[in-house]
C-alpha positions as CSV (number, residue, x, y, z in Angstrom):
1,M,-157.8,60.6,93.6
2,K,-155.1,62.7,95.5
3,N,-152.1,63.9,93.3
4,L,-148.8,62.5,95.0
5,F,-146.8,64.8,93.6
6,D,-149.0,68.0,94.3
7,L,-146.3,70.3,95.8
8,S,-148.9,73.3,96.3
9,G,-148.1,75.1,99.0
10,K,-145.3,74.1,99.8
11,V,-141.7,76.1,99.8
12,A,-138.7,74.7,98.3
13,L,-134.9,76.3,98.5
14,V,-132.7,74.7,95.9
15,T,-129.3,75.2,95.6
16,G,-127.1,75.2,92.8
17,A,-130.0,76.2,90.9
18,S,-128.8,78.8,88.2
19,R,-127.9,76.2,85.5
20,G,-127.3,72.2,85.0
21,I,-129.0,69.7,87.5
22,G,-130.3,72.5,90.2
23,E,-131.7,74.7,87.0
24,S,-133.9,71.8,86.2
25,I,-135.3,70.2,89.8
26,A,-136.3,74.3,90.1
27,H,-138.3,74.3,87.2
28,L,-140.1,71.1,88.0
29,L,-140.7,71.7,92.0
30,A,-142.4,75.1,90.6
31,Q,-144.3,73.1,87.7
32,Y,-145.7,71.1,90.6
33,G,-146.9,74.3,92.7
34,A,-144.0,74.8,95.0
35,H,-142.5,78.3,95.6
36,V,-139.1,77.8,94.7
37,I,-136.1,79.9,96.1
38,V,-133.6,80.0,93.7
39,S,-130.3,79.9,94.7
40,S,-126.8,80.2,94.1
41,R,-123.7,82.3,94.4
42,K,-124.6,85.2,92.5
43,Q,-127.9,87.1,92.4
44,E,-128.3,87.9,88.4
45,A,-128.0,84.3,87.8
46,C,-131.1,83.1,90.2
47,E,-133.1,85.7,89.3
48,T,-133.0,85.1,85.3
49,V,-133.8,81.5,86.3
50,A,-136.7,83.1,88.9
51,A,-138.0,85.4,86.0
52,S,-138.3,82.1,83.6
53,I,-140.0,80.1,86.2
54,R,-142.2,83.2,86.8
55,D,-142.6,83.6,83.5
56,A,-143.7,79.9,82.7
57,G,-146.6,80.0,85.5
58,G,-144.9,79.2,88.3
59,K,-143.9,81.0,91.8
60,A,-140.3,81.7,92.3
61,T,-138.0,84.1,94.2
62,A,-133.9,84.5,94.0
63,F,-131.6,84.7,96.9
64,A,-127.9,84.2,96.3
65,C,-126.0,81.9,99.0
66,H,-122.7,80.4,98.5
67,V,-123.1,77.3,100.8
68,G,-119.4,77.5,101.5
69,E,-120.1,80.2,103.2
70,M,-121.7,80.2,106.7
71,A,-122.9,83.7,107.0
72,Q,-124.2,83.4,103.5
73,I,-125.9,79.9,105.0
74,E,-127.4,81.9,108.2
75,A,-128.9,85.0,106.0
76,V,-130.3,82.5,103.5
77,F,-132.4,81.0,106.2
78,E,-133.3,84.5,107.9
79,H,-134.3,85.5,104.2
80,V,-137.0,82.1,104.7
81,K,-138.1,82.9,107.9
82,Q,-139.0,86.6,107.0
83,A,-140.5,86.0,103.6
84,H,-142.1,82.6,104.3
85,G,-142.3,82.0,107.7
86,Q,-141.9,77.7,106.7
87,L,-139.7,75.5,104.6
88,D,-140.8,72.3,103.5
89,I,-138.3,71.2,101.2
90,L,-134.2,71.6,101.0
91,V,-132.4,70.7,98.1
92,N,-129.0,70.5,98.4
93,N,-127.1,71.1,94.9
94,A,-124.6,73.6,95.0
95,A,-121.4,71.5,94.5
96,A,-117.3,72.4,94.0
97,N,-115.2,70.4,91.8
98,P,-112.1,72.7,91.4
99,Y,-109.6,70.2,90.8
100,F,-109.3,67.2,87.6
101,G,-106.3,65.2,88.6
102,H,-104.0,62.6,89.8
103,I,-105.1,62.4,93.7
104,L,-101.2,62.6,95.0
105,D,-101.2,66.0,93.6
106,T,-104.3,67.9,95.4
107,D,-103.7,71.1,96.9
108,M,-105.0,72.3,100.1
109,A,-106.6,74.9,97.9
110,A,-108.9,72.5,96.0
111,Y,-109.2,70.3,99.3
112,E,-110.7,73.2,101.1
113,K,-113.3,74.5,99.0
114,T,-114.3,70.9,97.9
115,V,-115.0,69.7,101.1
116,D,-116.5,73.4,102.9
117,V,-119.3,73.1,100.1
118,N,-119.8,69.6,99.4
119,I,-119.7,68.7,103.0
120,R,-119.8,71.5,105.6
121,G,-122.3,73.1,103.3
122,Y,-124.6,70.7,103.5
123,F,-124.5,69.5,107.0
124,F,-125.2,73.1,108.0
125,M,-127.6,73.9,105.9
126,S,-129.5,70.4,106.7
127,V,-128.8,71.4,110.3
128,A,-130.5,75.1,109.4
129,A,-133.4,73.3,107.2
130,G,-134.1,70.6,110.2
131,K,-134.4,73.0,112.8
132,M,-137.4,74.6,110.8
133,M,-138.9,71.5,109.6
134,R,-138.4,70.1,113.2
135,E,-140.7,73.5,114.7
136,Q,-143.1,73.2,111.8
137,G,-143.8,69.4,111.7
138,G,-142.0,67.8,109.3
139,G,-140.5,68.5,106.0
140,V,-138.0,67.2,103.2
141,I,-134.3,67.0,103.0
142,L,-132.8,66.0,99.4
143,N,-128.7,65.6,98.9
144,T,-127.3,65.7,95.5
145,A,-124.3,63.5,96.3
146,S,-122.6,61.2,92.7
147,V,-122.3,57.6,91.7
148,N,-118.5,58.8,92.8
149,G,-120.0,58.3,96.0
150,V,-119.9,54.8,95.4
151,V,-117.3,53.9,92.8
152,P,-114.6,56.9,93.0
153,G,-114.3,58.6,89.8
154,D,-110.6,58.6,87.9
155,M,-109.1,61.7,88.2
156,Q,-111.6,63.0,91.2
157,G,-110.2,62.1,94.5
158,I,-111.3,64.7,96.9
159,Y,-114.7,65.4,94.8
160,S,-115.6,61.7,95.1
161,I,-114.7,61.4,98.6
162,T,-116.9,64.4,99.4
163,K,-119.5,62.8,97.6
164,A,-119.4,59.6,99.9
165,A,-119.5,61.8,103.2
166,V,-122.6,63.4,101.5
167,I,-124.2,59.5,101.4
168,S,-123.4,59.0,104.6
169,M,-124.4,62.5,106.0
170,T,-128.1,61.3,104.1
171,K,-128.0,58.5,106.2
172,S,-127.2,60.0,109.3
173,F,-129.8,63.2,109.3
174,A,-132.5,60.4,107.9
175,K,-132.1,58.4,111.3
176,E,-132.0,60.9,113.8
177,C,-134.7,63.4,112.2
178,G,-137.0,60.8,111.5
179,Q,-138.6,61.4,114.7
180,H,-139.7,64.6,113.7
181,N,-141.1,63.7,110.7
182,I,-138.0,64.7,108.4
183,R,-137.4,62.4,105.6
184,V,-133.6,62.9,104.4
185,N,-132.5,61.0,100.7
186,A,-130.1,61.2,98.2
187,L,-130.0,61.4,94.7
188,L,-126.7,60.0,92.5
189,P,-126.6,61.1,89.2
190,G,-124.2,59.3,86.9
191,L,-122.6,61.5,83.7
192,T,-125.1,64.2,83.0
193,D,-124.8,67.2,80.1
194,T,-123.7,70.0,82.7
195,K,-121.2,73.1,82.3
196,F,-119.9,71.2,85.9
197,A,-119.0,68.1,83.8
198,S,-117.6,69.6,80.9
199,A,-114.0,68.6,82.1
200,L,-115.6,65.1,81.2
201,T,-117.7,65.6,78.6
202,S,-116.1,68.0,76.3
203,N,-113.0,65.7,76.2
204,E,-113.5,63.5,73.6
205,K,-111.7,60.8,74.2
206,I,-112.5,60.5,78.0
207,L,-116.5,61.1,77.0
208,K,-115.7,58.0,75.0
209,G,-114.4,55.7,77.8
210,A,-116.7,56.7,79.8
211,L,-119.8,55.8,77.0
212,T,-118.3,52.3,76.7
213,Q,-119.4,51.6,80.5
214,I,-122.7,53.5,80.5
215,P,-125.5,50.7,79.4
216,L,-127.5,53.4,77.9
217,G,-124.9,54.6,75.7
218,R,-125.4,58.6,76.3
219,V,-125.0,61.1,78.6
220,A,-128.0,62.3,80.5
221,D,-130.1,65.4,80.2
222,P,-130.1,67.6,83.6
223,D,-133.8,67.2,83.3
224,E,-133.7,63.4,83.6
225,M,-132.6,63.9,87.2
226,A,-135.5,66.3,88.2
227,G,-138.0,64.1,88.3
228,T,-136.6,61.3,90.5
229,V,-136.0,64.4,92.9
230,L,-139.7,65.4,92.5
231,Y,-140.8,61.8,93.5
232,L,-138.1,61.9,96.5
233,V,-139.7,65.7,97.9
234,S,-143.2,64.6,97.3
235,D,-145.6,62.8,99.2
236,A,-144.9,60.0,96.4
237,S,-142.0,58.8,98.6
238,S,-144.0,59.0,102.5
239,Y,-142.1,56.3,103.6
240,T,-138.7,56.6,101.8
241,T,-135.8,58.1,104.0
242,G,-132.1,57.3,104.1
243,A,-132.2,56.4,101.0
244,S,-129.6,56.7,97.7
245,V,-131.1,56.6,94.0
246,I,-129.0,56.0,91.6
247,V,-129.7,57.8,88.1
248,D,-126.5,56.9,86.0
249,G,-128.1,55.2,82.8
250,G,-126.6,51.6,84.6
251,L,-123.2,53.0,85.0
252,L,-122.8,50.9,88.3
253,V,-124.0,48.1,86.9
């Protein structure tokens, strides 16, 4: 019987893969046979993750890319074309959340950084990947959004707004790219134990309040997000596109 989760022969580009959810995704996709291009802003951090994947018997290379910089997006796709000649899976996971505070006090710098990475970065990464996938006959794009895109997080206004945009972007790309055999879906993580979420998880009062809203009563481990991504980028989900899969311990219930 065919293994629906087998990614052998596939090339996957994972952004924000130097730590947290992205690192867990990179490891799992490699474990199931994909050659993973580990990407984030710093080459050294990417190389550390790629080396650990190779040490575990997987295939991985590192290529730094700050998705808030258009020139770096062009560079990473030029690398993919030259080194691999194909891209089967794109995981848009890099994100910015520089501001934690009242929405009325959001300054222009925080606004621009969050929008440039979370909306413009995801959009043009998807455009570049989609063009490659269209030429080769198909592929899969996975966007990491957030439950904050459904219900805004307190003191996380602009971040929540960009994640709502990612959910809409996922649907738009899915609708127009399905004819090219390109599937586009979104992962919506709840509260996860990462450095990214440390403003919430490291504050005992905030964390205690948050846990009362989560039926499972705990914070997620990054590895608990990766399995859903594996499903969404593999043949196990071959008829799934435009979906937003919530993985939040029941928070939105």
